[in-house]
MARKOL-817342 format. One record per residue (C-alpha): x, y, z; residue number from 1; residue in one letter. Coordinates in Angstrom, 1 decimal, always signed. Layout:
N
[[X, Y, Z], NUM, A];
...
//
This chain:
330
[[+0.0, +0.0, +0.0], 1, X];
[[+1.1, +3.6, -0.5], 2, X];
[[+2.4, +5.0, +2.7], 3, X];
[[+3.2, +8.7, +3.3], 4, X];
[[+5.5, +7.8, +6.3], 5, X];
[[+7.5, +5.3, +4.2], 6, X];
[[+7.9, +7.9, +1.4], 7, X];
[[+9.0, +10.5, +3.9], 8, X];
[[+11.6, +8.0, +5.3], 9, X];
[[+13.0, +7.3, +1.8], 10, X];
[[+13.2, +11.0, +1.0], 11, X];
[[+15.1, +11.7, +4.2], 12, X];
[[+17.4, +8.8, +3.6], 13, X];
[[+18.3, +10.3, +0.2], 14, X];
[[+19.6, +13.4, +2.0], 15, X];
[[+22.0, +11.3, +4.1], 16, X];
[[+23.3, +8.7, +1.6], 17, X];
[[+24.7, +6.2, +4.0], 18, X];
[[+26.7, +3.0, +3.2], 19, X];
[[+24.5, +0.1, +4.2], 20, X];
[[+25.7, -3.5, +4.0], 21, X];
[[+23.5, -6.3, +2.6], 22, X];
[[+25.3, -9.6, +3.4], 23, X];
[[+22.6, -11.9, +1.9], 24, X];
[[+23.8, -11.7, -1.7], 25, X];
[[+22.5, -15.2, -2.5], 26, X];
[[+18.9, -14.0, -2.0], 27, X];
[[+17.2, -12.6, -5.1], 28, X];
[[+15.0, -10.3, -3.1], 29, X];
[[+18.1, -8.6, -1.6], 30, X];
[[+19.7, -8.2, -5.0], 31, X];
[[+16.5, -6.7, -6.4], 32, X];
[[+16.3, -4.3, -3.4], 33, X];
[[+20.0, -3.3, -3.9], 34, X];
[[+19.1, -2.4, -7.5], 35, X];
[[+16.3, -0.2, -6.4], 36, X];
[[+18.3, +1.4, -3.6], 37, X];
[[+21.1, +2.3, -6.0], 38, X];
[[+18.9, +3.6, -8.8], 39, X];
[[+16.7, +5.7, -6.4], 40, X];
[[+19.8, +6.9, -4.5], 41, X];
[[+18.3, +5.9, -1.2], 42, X];
[[+21.7, +4.7, +0.1], 43, X];
[[+24.9, +3.2, -1.1], 44, X];
[[+24.4, -0.6, -0.9], 45, X];
[[+27.3, -2.8, -0.3], 46, X];
[[+26.9, -6.5, -1.1], 47, X];
[[+28.9, -9.2, +0.6], 48, X];
[[+29.7, -12.3, -1.6], 49, X];
[[+31.4, -13.7, -4.6], 50, X];
[[+31.3, -11.5, -7.6], 51, X];
[[+31.0, -14.3, -10.1], 52, X];
[[+28.1, -16.0, -8.2], 53, X];
[[+26.2, -12.7, -7.9], 54, X];
[[+26.8, -11.9, -11.6], 55, X];
[[+25.3, -15.3, -12.6], 56, X];
[[+22.2, -14.7, -10.5], 57, X];
[[+21.8, -11.2, -11.9], 58, X];
[[+22.1, -12.3, -15.5], 59, X];
[[+19.5, -15.0, -15.0], 60, X];
[[+17.1, -12.6, -13.1], 61, X];
[[+17.9, -9.5, -15.2], 62, X];
[[+19.0, -7.5, -12.2], 63, X];
[[+21.2, -4.5, -12.9], 64, X];
[[+23.8, -3.9, -10.1], 65, X];
[[+25.9, -1.4, -12.0], 66, X];
[[+27.9, +0.8, -9.7], 67, X];
[[+27.3, -1.4, -6.6], 68, X];
[[+30.3, -2.6, -4.6], 69, X];
[[+30.5, -6.3, -4.1], 70, X];
[[+33.0, -7.3, -1.4], 71, X];
[[+34.4, -10.8, -1.1], 72, X];
[[+35.7, -11.3, +2.5], 73, X];
[[+38.5, -13.6, +1.4], 74, X];
[[+40.0, -11.0, -0.9], 75, X];
[[+39.2, -7.9, +1.2], 76, X];
[[+42.4, -6.0, +2.2], 77, X];
[[+41.1, -5.6, +5.8], 78, X];
[[+40.2, -9.2, +6.4], 79, X];
[[+43.1, -9.9, +8.8], 80, X];
[[+42.4, -6.6, +10.6], 81, X];
[[+38.8, -7.7, +11.1], 82, X];
[[+39.9, -11.1, +12.5], 83, X];
[[+42.2, -9.5, +15.0], 84, X];
[[+39.6, -6.9, +16.0], 85, X];
[[+37.0, -9.7, +16.6], 86, X];
[[+39.6, -11.7, +18.6], 87, X];
[[+40.4, -8.8, +20.8], 88, X];
[[+36.8, -8.1, +21.5], 89, X];
[[+35.9, -11.7, +22.3], 90, X];
[[+39.0, -13.3, +23.7], 91, X];
[[+37.8, -12.5, +27.2], 92, X];
[[+34.8, -14.7, +26.4], 93, X];
[[+37.1, -17.6, +25.3], 94, X];
[[+37.2, -17.0, +21.6], 95, X];
[[+40.4, -18.3, +19.9], 96, X];
[[+42.1, -16.6, +17.0], 97, X];
[[+41.3, -19.5, +14.7], 98, X];
[[+37.7, -19.2, +15.7], 99, X];
[[+37.7, -15.5, +15.0], 100, X];
[[+39.1, -16.3, +11.6], 101, X];
[[+36.3, -18.7, +10.8], 102, X];
[[+33.6, -16.2, +12.1], 103, X];
[[+34.8, -13.4, +9.8], 104, X];
[[+34.3, -15.6, +6.8], 105, X];
[[+30.6, -15.5, +7.7], 106, X];
[[+29.0, -12.8, +5.6], 107, X];
[[+26.9, -11.3, +8.5], 108, X];
[[+29.9, -11.2, +10.9], 109, X];
[[+32.0, -9.7, +8.2], 110, X];
[[+29.4, -7.0, +7.4], 111, X];
[[+29.1, -6.2, +11.1], 112, X];
[[+32.9, -5.8, +11.2], 113, X];
[[+32.6, -3.3, +8.4], 114, X];
[[+30.1, -1.3, +10.4], 115, X];
[[+32.3, -1.5, +13.6], 116, X];
[[+35.3, -0.1, +11.8], 117, X];
[[+33.4, +2.7, +10.0], 118, X];
[[+33.8, +1.1, +6.5], 119, X];
[[+30.0, +1.1, +6.4], 120, X];
[[+27.3, +2.9, +8.3], 121, X];
[[+24.8, +0.1, +9.0], 122, X];
[[+23.7, -3.4, +8.0], 123, X];
[[+20.4, -5.0, +7.1], 124, X];
[[+20.0, -8.8, +7.3], 125, X];
[[+17.4, -11.4, +8.0], 126, X];
[[+15.9, -12.3, +4.6], 127, X];
[[+17.8, -15.6, +4.8], 128, X];
[[+18.9, -15.6, +8.5], 129, X];
[[+17.2, -15.9, +11.8], 130, X];
[[+16.9, -13.0, +14.1], 131, X];
[[+19.5, -14.7, +16.4], 132, X];
[[+22.0, -15.1, +13.5], 133, X];
[[+21.6, -11.4, +12.6], 134, X];
[[+21.7, -9.9, +16.0], 135, X];
[[+24.3, -12.1, +17.7], 136, X];
[[+27.2, -10.6, +15.8], 137, X];
[[+25.7, -7.1, +16.4], 138, X];
[[+25.5, -7.6, +20.2], 139, X];
[[+29.0, -9.2, +20.3], 140, X];
[[+30.8, -6.6, +18.1], 141, X];
[[+28.7, -3.4, +18.0], 142, X];
[[+27.2, -3.6, +21.5], 143, X];
[[+24.8, -1.2, +23.1], 144, X];
[[+25.0, +2.5, +22.9], 145, X];
[[+24.9, +2.7, +26.7], 146, X];
[[+26.7, -0.2, +28.4], 147, X];
[[+24.1, -0.4, +31.2], 148, X];
[[+21.1, -0.6, +28.9], 149, X];
[[+19.7, -3.5, +26.9], 150, X];
[[+19.1, -3.4, +23.2], 151, X];
[[+15.5, -3.6, +22.2], 152, X];
[[+13.3, -3.3, +19.1], 153, X];
[[+10.3, -1.6, +17.6], 154, X];
[[+7.8, -1.9, +14.8], 155, X];
[[+6.8, +1.2, +12.9], 156, X];
[[+3.1, +0.8, +12.3], 157, X];
[[+1.3, +2.7, +9.5], 158, X];
[[-2.4, +2.4, +9.9], 159, X];
[[-4.2, +4.2, +7.1], 160, X];
[[-7.8, +4.1, +8.3], 161, X];
[[-7.3, +4.5, +12.1], 162, X];
[[-9.4, +7.1, +13.8], 163, X];
[[-6.8, +7.5, +16.5], 164, X];
[[-3.6, +8.0, +14.7], 165, X];
[[-2.0, +6.7, +11.5], 166, X];
[[+1.7, +6.3, +12.7], 167, X];
[[+2.8, +4.5, +15.8], 168, X];
[[+5.9, +3.0, +17.4], 169, X];
[[+5.1, -0.4, +19.0], 170, X];
[[+7.8, -1.7, +21.3], 171, X];
[[+9.2, -4.2, +22.2], 172, X];
[[+7.6, -6.7, +19.9], 173, X];
[[+10.7, -8.7, +18.7], 174, X];
[[+13.7, -8.9, +21.0], 175, X];
[[+13.3, -8.9, +24.9], 176, X];
[[+10.9, -11.7, +25.8], 177, X];
[[+10.2, -10.8, +29.4], 178, X];
[[+11.6, -7.4, +30.2], 179, X];
[[+12.5, -6.5, +33.8], 180, X];
[[+11.2, -3.2, +35.3], 181, X];
[[+14.5, -1.5, +34.4], 182, X];
[[+14.4, -2.9, +30.8], 183, X];
[[+10.8, -1.8, +30.4], 184, X];
[[+11.8, +1.8, +31.3], 185, X];
[[+14.7, +1.6, +28.9], 186, X];
[[+12.4, +0.3, +26.1], 187, X];
[[+10.1, +3.3, +26.7], 188, X];
[[+13.1, +5.7, +26.5], 189, X];
[[+14.5, +4.1, +23.4], 190, X];
[[+11.1, +3.9, +21.7], 191, X];
[[+10.5, +7.6, +22.4], 192, X];
[[+13.8, +8.4, +20.7], 193, X];
[[+12.8, +6.2, +17.8], 194, X];
[[+9.6, +8.2, +17.5], 195, X];
[[+11.6, +11.4, +17.3], 196, X];
[[+14.2, +10.1, +14.9], 197, X];
[[+12.0, +8.1, +12.5], 198, X];
[[+8.6, +9.6, +12.7], 199, X];
[[+9.9, +13.2, +13.4], 200, X];
[[+7.2, +13.5, +16.0], 201, X];
[[+7.1, +14.4, +19.7], 202, X];
[[+6.6, +11.1, +21.5], 203, X];
[[+3.7, +10.5, +23.7], 204, X];
[[+4.2, +7.1, +25.4], 205, X];
[[+1.6, +4.7, +26.9], 206, X];
[[+2.9, +2.0, +29.2], 207, X];
[[+0.3, -0.7, +28.5], 208, X];
[[-1.1, -3.4, +30.8], 209, X];
[[-4.3, -5.3, +31.5], 210, X];
[[-4.8, -2.9, +34.4], 211, X];
[[-5.5, +0.8, +34.5], 212, X];
[[-4.3, +2.7, +37.6], 213, X];
[[-4.5, -0.3, +39.9], 214, X];
[[-7.8, -1.8, +38.6], 215, X];
[[-6.0, -5.2, +38.8], 216, X];
[[-3.1, -6.3, +41.0], 217, X];
[[-0.3, -8.7, +40.2], 218, X];
[[+3.5, -8.8, +39.7], 219, X];
[[+2.9, -8.0, +36.0], 220, X];
[[+1.0, -4.9, +36.8], 221, X];
[[+3.5, -3.9, +39.4], 222, X];
[[+6.4, -4.2, +36.9], 223, X];
[[+4.7, -1.6, +34.7], 224, X];
[[+4.0, +0.7, +37.6], 225, X];
[[+7.6, +0.6, +38.7], 226, X];
[[+8.8, +1.3, +35.1], 227, X];
[[+6.8, +4.5, +35.2], 228, X];
[[+8.3, +5.3, +38.6], 229, X];
[[+11.8, +5.0, +37.0], 230, X];
[[+10.7, +7.5, +34.3], 231, X];
[[+9.4, +9.8, +37.0], 232, X];
[[+12.7, +9.7, +38.9], 233, X];
[[+14.7, +10.3, +35.8], 234, X];
[[+12.6, +13.2, +34.7], 235, X];
[[+12.6, +12.1, +31.1], 236, X];
[[+11.8, +14.8, +28.5], 237, X];
[[+8.8, +13.2, +26.9], 238, X];
[[+5.1, +12.7, +27.9], 239, X];
[[+4.1, +9.3, +29.3], 240, X];
[[+1.7, +7.5, +31.5], 241, X];
[[+0.8, +4.1, +32.8], 242, X];
[[-0.2, +1.5, +33.7], 243, X];
[[-3.0, +1.8, +31.1], 244, X];
[[-5.3, -0.5, +29.3], 245, X];
[[-5.2, +0.1, +25.6], 246, X];
[[-8.7, +1.5, +25.4], 247, X];
[[-8.0, +3.9, +28.2], 248, X];
[[-4.8, +5.1, +26.4], 249, X];
[[-6.5, +5.6, +23.0], 250, X];
[[-10.1, +6.6, +23.8], 251, X];
[[-10.9, +9.7, +25.8], 252, X];
[[-14.5, +8.6, +26.5], 253, X];
[[-13.2, +5.4, +28.1], 254, X];
[[-10.6, +7.4, +30.1], 255, X];
[[-13.3, +9.6, +31.5], 256, X];
[[-14.7, +6.6, +33.2], 257, X];
[[-11.6, +4.5, +34.1], 258, X];
[[-8.9, +7.2, +34.6], 259, X];
[[-10.2, +10.8, +34.4], 260, X];
[[-6.8, +12.1, +35.5], 261, X];
[[-5.0, +10.4, +32.6], 262, X];
[[-3.0, +13.1, +30.9], 263, X];
[[-2.2, +11.4, +27.6], 264, X];
[[-5.4, +9.7, +26.5], 265, X];
[[-6.2, +10.0, +22.9], 266, X];
[[-2.7, +11.2, +22.0], 267, X];
[[-0.2, +8.3, +22.4], 268, X];
[[+2.0, +7.5, +19.3], 269, X];
[[+4.3, +5.1, +21.2], 270, X];
[[+2.8, +1.9, +22.7], 271, X];
[[+5.0, +0.0, +25.2], 272, X];
[[+3.9, -3.6, +25.6], 273, X];
[[+4.6, -5.5, +28.9], 274, X];
[[+6.3, -8.4, +27.2], 275, X];
[[+7.2, -9.7, +23.8], 276, X];
[[+4.2, -12.1, +23.7], 277, X];
[[+1.7, -9.2, +24.0], 278, X];
[[+3.7, -7.1, +21.6], 279, X];
[[+4.0, -9.7, +18.9], 280, X];
[[+0.3, -10.5, +19.1], 281, X];
[[-0.6, -6.8, +19.2], 282, X];
[[+1.3, -5.7, +16.1], 283, X];
[[+0.1, -8.7, +14.1], 284, X];
[[-3.5, -8.1, +15.0], 285, X];
[[-3.3, -4.5, +13.8], 286, X];
[[-1.3, -5.5, +10.7], 287, X];
[[-4.0, -8.1, +9.7], 288, X];
[[-7.2, -6.6, +10.9], 289, X];
[[-6.5, -3.0, +10.0], 290, X];
[[-4.5, -3.7, +6.8], 291, X];
[[-1.6, -1.8, +8.3], 292, X];
[[+2.1, -1.7, +7.3], 293, X];
[[+4.2, -3.3, +10.0], 294, X];
[[+7.9, -2.4, +9.4], 295, X];
[[+10.4, -4.2, +11.7], 296, X];
[[+11.6, -5.4, +14.0], 297, X];
[[+14.0, -2.4, +13.9], 298, X];
[[+16.6, -2.4, +16.6], 299, X];
[[+17.1, +0.5, +19.0], 300, X];
[[+19.9, +1.1, +21.5], 301, X];
[[+22.8, -0.3, +19.5], 302, X];
[[+25.9, +1.9, +19.1], 303, X];
[[+25.5, +1.6, +15.3], 304, X];
[[+22.5, +0.4, +13.4], 305, X];
[[+22.1, -3.3, +12.6], 306, X];
[[+18.6, -4.3, +11.6], 307, X];
[[+16.7, -7.5, +11.1], 308, X];
[[+14.2, -8.6, +8.5], 309, X];
[[+11.5, -11.2, +8.5], 310, X];
[[+12.5, -14.2, +6.4], 311, X];
[[+9.1, -13.6, +4.6], 312, X];
[[+10.0, -10.1, +3.7], 313, X];
[[+9.3, -8.5, +0.3], 314, X];
[[+11.7, -6.5, -1.8], 315, X];
[[+10.0, -3.2, -0.7], 316, X];
[[+10.5, -4.2, +3.0], 317, X];
[[+14.2, -4.5, +2.4], 318, X];
[[+14.3, -1.1, +0.8], 319, X];
[[+12.5, +0.6, +3.6], 320, X];
[[+14.7, -1.2, +6.2], 321, X];
[[+17.7, +0.2, +4.5], 322, X];
[[+16.2, +3.7, +4.5], 323, X];
[[+15.5, +3.4, +8.3], 324, X];
[[+19.0, +2.1, +9.0], 325, X];
[[+20.4, +5.1, +7.2], 326, X];
[[+18.3, +7.5, +9.3], 327, X];
[[+19.5, +5.7, +12.5], 328, X];
[[+23.2, +6.2, +11.6], 329, X];
[[+25.0, +9.1, +13.1], 330, X];
//
């Protein structure tokens, strides 16, 4: 579907022109996406793989990769530098030099090394890899922006016919299964930043629960309450409230009955789910029932942007993920 937010993201990415690594060069969707990214000047795509193998696929599929760099790890001048860097980063965890050498031959690990050293600005993978295989190298090599904070994820939701709002950040729907109180507060802060960076909107954050202002009592409700208390203590610079049921957060008429003092009802554009189960179900319900775009999971909190794709992704999904990765780069 045509999405104004997606078009805005692409146009903003064209102003930055970042180098984004695509390590899955054996996937036709990735090659077709690289062609579009190059022709539309959304970013500078870098493919990892064997030039002859990629050329054969492109000739068969009539894909034009003119002007796109194809990097073969085994012939890359910095290969040994990457091996030594990875070894130094992970030797404290028991990694041997020979094991580092084997890992850097892996296209995703190699691409993440490119990002770490500044030879690229970001990486998008996942069309042919699991989330774990994409994010493990990122967490080992890039690591979090703040060492005391977890890395989380969000989905950018574009809901064309919503009466409440068309553009939302849903978090965390893809990375942290059962966040602690501290992690929940971190997710809220990271998602608020993602709203500012990607949607270019002032974040209004709802901490969701099955309870509104103590209407139910359990350890799950208490976790959300305490996450809000952390945000209170830290005096964060965005609007937020919780714990709130979804209808209270979105519908002022419901809030008048359940929580007349709620200061954000009807205005949230960032929804924080209490765990990954609720988040995953929530974004898929909206995606299917409301015919919405669900873009993600996009990571937040990494020192440099490494982003995941669904293995069922379409070519356009890859293009948009690259554009978002460009916007996340410093």
